VOLUMBA-567411 format. One record per residue (C-alpha): residue number from 0; x, z, y. Coordinates in pm, 1 decimal, always signed. Layout:
DOPA   num         px         pz         py
DOPA   NUM          X          Z          Y
...
//
This chain:
DOPA   num         px         pz         py
DOPA     0      -70.3    -1732.9     +686.2
DOPA     1      +65.6    -1477.9     +447.5
DOPA     2     +381.1    -1393.7     +226.1
DOPA     3     +430.5    -1381.8     -116.4
DOPA     4     +802.2    -1224.1     -143.0
DOPA     5     +996.8    -1169.3     -456.8
DOPA     6    +1301.1     -992.9     -514.6
DOPA     7    +1577.3    -1024.0     -730.0
DOPA     8    +1927.2    -1182.4     -778.9
DOPA     9    +2007.2    -1549.6     -731.4
DOPA    10    +2231.8    -1677.0     -986.7
DOPA    11    +2191.3    -1817.4    -1430.4
DOPA    12    +2360.3    -1456.2    -1497.4
DOPA    13    +2038.2    -1264.5    -1364.1
DOPA    14    +1805.3    -1501.5    -1489.2
DOPA    15    +1517.8    -1385.0    -1712.8
DOPA    16    +1654.9     -978.3    -1600.5
DOPA    17    +1462.5     -712.1    -1557.6
DOPA    18    +1561.7     -681.6    -1218.0
DOPA    19    +1442.1    -1017.5    -1181.7
DOPA    20    +1068.3    -1000.7    -1254.2
DOPA    21     +923.1    -1081.4     -937.3
DOPA    22    +1077.4    -1412.1     -948.2
DOPA    23     +950.7    -1461.0    -1324.4
DOPA    24     +656.2    -1376.2    -1153.1
DOPA    25     +668.9    -1633.6     -870.9
DOPA    26     +798.8    -1872.9    -1100.3
DOPA    27     +486.9    -1899.6    -1309.3
DOPA    28     +279.8    -1826.6     -997.4
DOPA    29     +435.7    -2148.3     -811.9
DOPA    30     +426.5    -2395.6    -1084.2
DOPA    31      +58.9    -2309.4    -1115.2
DOPA    32      +29.3    -2408.3     -745.3
DOPA    33     +202.5    -2709.0     -834.3
DOPA    34     +448.2    -2600.3     -549.1
DOPA    35     +777.5    -2664.6     -551.4
DOPA    36    +1105.7    -2459.1     -409.7
DOPA    37    +1314.7    -2566.6     -172.3
DOPA    38    +1658.2    -2384.0      -11.9
DOPA    39    +1596.6    -2278.3     +318.2
DOPA    40    +1920.3    -2199.8     +420.7
DOPA    41    +1783.8    -2007.9     +771.5
DOPA    42    +1516.8    -1815.1     +553.8
DOPA    43    +1826.7    -1688.8     +283.0
DOPA    44    +1585.8    -1816.6      +57.3
DOPA    45    +1423.9    -2088.2     -174.4
DOPA    46    +1063.2    -2148.5      +26.5
DOPA    47     +753.1    -2295.9     -175.9
DOPA    48     +406.4    -2342.6      +13.1
DOPA    49     +108.1    -2438.2      -64.0
DOPA    50     -291.5    -2424.0     +119.3
DOPA    51     -516.9    -2102.1      -12.5
DOPA    52     -848.8    -2122.6     +157.1
DOPA    53     -812.2    -2127.4     +488.0
DOPA    54     -442.4    -1943.1     +468.9
DOPA    55     -113.9    -2123.0     +438.0
DOPA    56     +120.9    -1938.5     +190.2
DOPA    57     +486.4    -1884.8     +190.7
DOPA    58     +644.3    -1814.1     -121.0
DOPA    59     +961.3    -1671.1     -107.2
DOPA    60    +1263.3    -1614.4     -315.0
DOPA    61    +1578.2    -1429.7     -118.2
DOPA    62    +1955.1    -1576.1     -204.5
DOPA    63    +2058.3    -1253.1      -75.8
DOPA    64    +2131.8     -999.9     -377.0
DOPA    65    +1884.1     -757.7     -411.8
DOPA    66    +2019.6     -481.9     -220.8
DOPA    67    +2018.5     -696.8      +92.9
DOPA    68    +1638.2     -897.6      +46.2
DOPA    69    +1509.3     -763.0     +380.8
DOPA    70    +1743.3     -976.9     +594.3
DOPA    71    +1572.2    -1262.6     +462.2
DOPA    72    +1256.2    -1067.0     +489.5
DOPA    73    +1283.8    -1029.8     +802.8
DOPA    74    +1366.9    -1402.3     +883.0
DOPA    75    +1079.5    -1531.9     +730.1
DOPA    76     +817.5    -1313.0     +933.9
DOPA    77    +1000.1    -1353.8    +1225.1
DOPA    78     +988.7    -1732.3    +1223.7
DOPA    79     +627.1    -1785.8    +1051.0
DOPA    80     +488.6    -1462.3    +1256.9
DOPA    81     +361.5    -1226.3     +979.3
DOPA    82     +249.6     -933.9     +980.2
DOPA    83     +416.8     -695.3     +766.2
DOPA    84      +67.6     -638.5     +618.1
DOPA    85      +15.8     -962.8     +580.7
DOPA    86     +347.9     -964.9     +347.0
DOPA    87     +288.5     -903.8      -61.9
DOPA    88     +637.8     -779.6     -207.8
DOPA    89     +671.2     -866.4     -591.6
DOPA    90     +915.8     -633.0     -776.4
DOPA    91    +1040.6     -482.9    -1098.1
DOPA    92    +1001.0      -59.4    -1047.1
DOPA    93    +1176.6     +127.3    -1306.6
DOPA    94    +1016.4     +419.7    -1236.9
DOPA    95     +710.9     +242.6    -1383.9
DOPA    96     +667.0     +218.6    -1775.7
DOPA    97     +659.8     -130.6    -1853.1
DOPA    98     +289.9     -255.9    -1873.9
DOPA    99     +219.7      -95.8    -1563.6
DOPA   100      +97.4     -276.3    -1238.2
DOPA   101      +60.6      -65.1     -958.7
DOPA   102      -23.1     -179.9     -607.6
DOPA   103      +67.3       +6.1     -248.2
DOPA   104      +72.7      -35.3     +101.4
DOPA   105     +376.8      +30.2     +235.8
DOPA   106     +557.3     +363.1     +160.0
DOPA   107     +901.0     +510.7      +71.7
DOPA   108    +1139.4     +244.4     -152.7
DOPA   109    +1064.2     +506.8     -480.2
DOPA   110    +1500.2     +447.7     -506.4
DOPA   111    +1459.4      +90.1     -497.9
DOPA   112    +1772.2      -62.0     -294.4
DOPA   113    +1543.8     -355.0     -274.4
DOPA   114    +1223.0     -193.9     -113.4
DOPA   115    +1481.6      +10.9      +90.9
DOPA   116    +1626.1     -301.8     +248.3
DOPA   117    +1296.4     -426.7     +370.3
DOPA   118    +1211.1      -89.7     +465.1
DOPA   119    +1502.6     -110.0     +697.3
DOPA   120    +1404.1     -485.2     +849.9
DOPA   121    +1065.1     -419.1     +964.1
DOPA   122     +849.8     -458.1     +625.3
DOPA   123     +727.5      -55.6     +578.7
DOPA   124     +384.9     -205.5     +653.4
DOPA   125     +369.5     -491.5     +371.4
DOPA   126     +187.2     -446.5      +90.6
DOPA   127     +341.9     -421.5     -276.4
DOPA   128     +279.0     -510.4     -619.8
DOPA   129     +532.8     -280.4     -844.2
DOPA   130     +558.5     -428.2    -1189.2
DOPA   131     +699.2     -128.6    -1419.9
DOPA   132     +964.4     -264.3    -1632.9
DOPA   133    +1094.4      +78.2    -1774.6
DOPA   134    +1057.3     +212.7    -2165.0
DOPA   135    +1129.7     +609.2    -2188.3
DOPA   136    +1289.8     +598.6    -2515.9
DOPA   137    +1570.3     +362.0    -2400.3
DOPA   138    +1915.9     +382.8    -2444.0
DOPA   139    +2090.8     +202.7    -2186.2
DOPA   140    +2179.7     +343.3    -1823.7
DOPA   141    +1942.2     +235.4    -1558.6
DOPA   142    +2172.4      -44.1    -1432.1
DOPA   143    +2227.8     -193.3    -1786.6
DOPA   144    +1919.4     -152.7    -1854.3
DOPA   145    +1758.5     -361.1    -1562.7
DOPA   146    +2031.8     -578.5    -1534.9
DOPA   147    +1926.5     -703.0    -1917.1
DOPA   148    +1664.7     -925.2    -2095.7
DOPA   149    +1348.3     -793.6    -2225.3
DOPA   150    +1295.5     -790.4    -2605.3
DOPA   151    +1137.6    -1078.8    -2794.9
DOPA   152     +758.2     -847.9    -2843.6
DOPA   153     +781.1     -750.4    -2410.5
DOPA   154     +847.4    -1088.3    -2355.0
DOPA   155     +518.9    -1155.6    -2504.6
DOPA   156     +342.6     -893.3    -2374.4
DOPA   157     +486.3    -1021.9    -2035.4
DOPA   158     +382.2    -1423.7    -2079.8
DOPA   159      +46.2    -1299.0    -2242.3
DOPA   160      -98.0     -996.9    -2029.5
DOPA   161     +206.2     -914.9    -1733.3
DOPA   162     +214.6    -1243.9    -1595.9
DOPA   163     -135.5    -1340.6    -1583.3
DOPA   164     -258.1     -959.3    -1398.6
DOPA   165      +24.3    -1040.9    -1153.7
DOPA   166     -128.6    -1336.6    -1066.3
DOPA   167     -500.3    -1228.2    -1009.4
DOPA   168     -348.5     -966.8     -803.5
DOPA   169     -165.9    -1232.3     -581.3
DOPA   170     -439.1    -1443.9     -602.2
DOPA   171     -634.7    -1088.5     -423.1
DOPA   172     -404.9    -1053.1     -161.3
DOPA   173     -420.8    -1405.3      -62.8
DOPA   174     -832.2    -1419.7      -60.9
DOPA   175     -770.8    -1038.1     +126.2
DOPA   176    -1002.9     -881.7     -179.3
DOPA   177     -692.2     -703.1     -271.5
DOPA   178     -716.3     -304.0     -342.7
DOPA   179     -444.4       +5.0     -332.5
DOPA   180     -485.9      +59.4     -748.8
DOPA   181     -271.4     +151.8    -1108.3
DOPA   182     -342.1      -34.9    -1389.4
DOPA   183     -234.7      -72.2    -1763.7
DOPA   184     -215.4     -428.4    -1906.9
DOPA   185      -22.4     -287.0    -2234.5
DOPA   186     -201.9     -441.3    -2565.0
DOPA   187     -271.7     -204.9    -2815.9
DOPA   188      +21.3     -312.6    -3065.5
DOPA   189     +293.8      -44.7    -3025.9
DOPA   190     +606.4     -160.9    -2806.4
DOPA   191     +925.1     -103.8    -2972.0
DOPA   192    +1148.3      +51.4    -2739.5
DOPA   193    +1425.9      +84.1    -2909.2
DOPA   194    +1493.7     -246.0    -3010.2
DOPA   195    +1701.1     -486.7    -2814.4
DOPA   196    +1720.1     -210.0    -2526.5
//
């Protein structure tokens, strides 16, 4: 059994924000697998399931806020008896430039309060899919930036390049072929870094 655990904030206010990129990725992936989320209060999360090869796959979106997602993570791995290394955490990463994806095994929180919460709840050895959202030329503070939405060109890159690459990584994790790596999927056309930032 494996867990794909996305980090984000619940509620319409946060839908499609940079901080909810993990939710955006896992929503599209779940739809692709013809699975459906349902609320499971004992896990503090919305849960979907499907079978991938010989594994039962649990997909989770915590209903806690970003900074307390570790409580949901712990409830799920304890109930299903999932080893942390069989969990892939999908999240936005402000320390990484937009268009870059990094796969890591455990590690420090790198300033992410969501990862800090997961580490505090026994998830230090989980795999991480870190998806960059930062624009070096942005004009907004960190908080306003991550709670803002992608501009039209960024949204196109997200749909056409980032999401498909992230879904391939999730598939590789499920099949056991995931490797620690870093990649850029940014197309050659220049992103307008100041527009809508």
